[in-house]
C-alpha positions, 0 to 999 in steps of 0.5 A, a space after each residue: 969667825 967669818 972668813 972674808 969670802 963669807 963677809 963679802 957674800 954677805 954684804 952682796 946679798 944687803 946690797 941686792 936686798 936694799 938695791 931690790 925695796 929702793 927700787 920696789 919703793 920707787 916703783 909705788 910712789 911713781 905708779 902713785 904719782 902716776 896715778 894720781 896725775 892721770 886722775 887730775 887729768 881725766 877730772 881736767 876733762 870732765 871739767 872741760 867737757 861739762 863747761 864747753 857743752 854747758 856754754 853751747 847749749 846755753 847759746 843754744 837757749 838764746 839762739 832759738 829764742 831769737 829765731 821765734 822772737 822773729 817767728 811771733 813778731 814777723 808772722 810767719 806762721 801765715 807765711 811761706 816760710 821754711 822754717 815753722 813751729 815745729 822745727 823750732 820745737 824740736 829745737 828747743 827738745 834737741 838743747 833741753 835733751 842735752 841740759 838733761 844729759 850734762 846735768 846728770 854728767 855735773 851730778 855722778 862726776 862733782 860733789 856739789 853745795 846745796 846752793 849749786 843743787 838749787 841754782 841748777 836745778 832752778 837753771 833746768 826749770 828756766 830752759 824749760 820755759 824756751 820750749 813750754 812757750 814754743 808749744 803754746 805758741 805764745 811768745 817768750 816776753 823777756 823784753 828788757 834787760 831787766 826783766 825778772 826771769 831774764 836778768 835771772 836766768 842770765 845770772 844763773 847761768 853766771 853762777 854755773 859757769 864760773 862753778 864748773 872752772 872750779 869742779 876739777 877741784 872736787 872729789 866724786 860723789 859716792 853713788 847715793 850722793 849722786 843720786 840725791 843730787 840728780 833727783 834734787 836737780 831734776 825736781 819739780 820744786 824749783 818751777 814754783 820758784 822760777 814762776 813767781 820770778 815773772 812778778 816779782 822785782 828786781 832791783 838793779 844790779 841784783 846778782 845774788 843767787 837766793 
């Protein structure tokens, strides 16, 4: 029969073992919560960066477009203006490069639906329109608010801005999915669709992304 001392020693070791197990489990749970919180913060930062960069580059497109319209309207190519066609072409190339960068980040960091990929690809093609018109020394003739291309460009911009605000909740894609996303977004398959928009009748308040 165990003595009173032996019983006390057994109780001590049981208490010590229980305390160690509780501390270990607390540490494991704490690490899991901390890791999950850190991941959530990282994805929030990525989402905010993507959204802010997209907004800035969207605005940059319209700034350059307005400068190009003024340039063509005022005939600045034959004046002593400090701005040149080359300057505007360089500006739009910089903006396009920035857009390419943010598209790579979106494709590699977030899960995207087929509709997301399609809209991003079409918007990328639309974004190139300004560079192409400046290069060819032609005006970008979106001359009224319901011009089909102008309206589609703005509608896709709203879709993407809204999409980016919800990407924080999505999981990261696999490497294969990221490559697939980027290949589709940067495909030339969207060029034909975009060119057709110029001659496509537009119904008033047509907001859908077909």
